[in-house]
N, C-alpha and C positions, 0 to 999 in steps of 0.2 A: 415768601418768608424762608429764611434759612436758619437752621438750628446747628449750633456747634457744641460739642461735648468733649472736654479735655479729660485726660486720664494719665496716670503714671507718676504723679508727684509723690513726695514722701520725705523721710528724714534719712540723710546719708552722711557719712563722714567725709572730711576733706580728702580729695584724691579719688573718690569713688565716682561711679557713673550712674546716669539715669536716662531713660528714654521717655519723653512725653509724646502723647498721641492726641490728635484732634480729629474727630469724626464729624463730617458735615452731612446734613440731611435737609430735605425740603426742596424748594425750588432752586436747584443748583444749575444755573446756566450762566454763561457770560462771565465766568470767574476770571478775573485778571491777575489776582495775586492772593497769596495767603502768607501769614506772618505770625511770629511769636513775639509778644511783648511781655514785659515783667514789671512788677511794681514792688520794689524793696520796701521794707518797713519804714514808714515816715518819709518816703520819697515819692516822686512822680513816676507815672508809668513811662517806660522807655522801650524803644524798639530793640529787639534782640537779633532777630534774623527774619529774612523774607525770601520768598521764592515766587517768581512770575509764572505765568502760564507756559512760557517757553522754556522754563527751567533755570533762568538766571537767578542766582542767589546773592544775598548780601548779608553782612554781619556787622554788629558793632565791634569796635576794636578789641574790647576786653574779652570777647569770646572767640575771636578768630583763632583757628587751630585747635580749639577745644570742643566747639559745638558744630553740629552738622544738621541742616534742615533738608528734608526731603519730602516729596509729595507723590502719592499714588493716586493718579487721576481716576483710575477705574474704580477704586474703592472710596474715592472722595475723602481721603485722609491726608493729613500733614503731620510729620513727626519731627521731633527735635531730639537728636542724640547729643547728650551732654556728657563729656568726659572731663577728668581732672578737675572736678568741682572744687570750688573754694568758698569760704564763708560769704564772700561778697556776692555770690550767686543766689543767696537766700532771697526769695521773693515769691509772690503769687504770679504765676505764669498764665498768660491769656493768649488764646488763639484768635486771630482775626482773619476774616475772609472779605475780600472786596470783589464785587461783581459790577459789570456794566450792563444795565438793562434799561430799556425805555429812554435811552440817551442820557442817562445819568449814572453816577457811581453810587453804590450802596455798600455800607460797611456793616458787618455783623461780628459780634463778639461772643466768645464762650464765657462760662461762669468763672473760670479760673481754677488752677490747681496749685496747691502750696508745695514749694520746694524749700527744705531747710537743710543747710549744710553746716554741720556742727560736730565737734568731737565730744 
């Protein structure tokens, strides 16, 4: 089993920045990728950014140039640096870890951290 704990959410004004962190613990082996998702109020969960074991990153169009995902493999953490935040970034942000063990993929989710962007 893998446990994920997110931190760093909060209330900020438009244009400000936040850094979200996700710490993984437990049976961490065979990790293929980690990612950040978000679920805006009244909407479905959506992929925000991802990073593979080799360091390849991907972003949804609306956050490109504003958000940066990074991973510290030694500390088993993944971070999401968010800059120039806008009200549309308001959501609960979730960390996801995918591992390949026993010839199948396993997905694990954190409990989420709230981000509110409002003046």
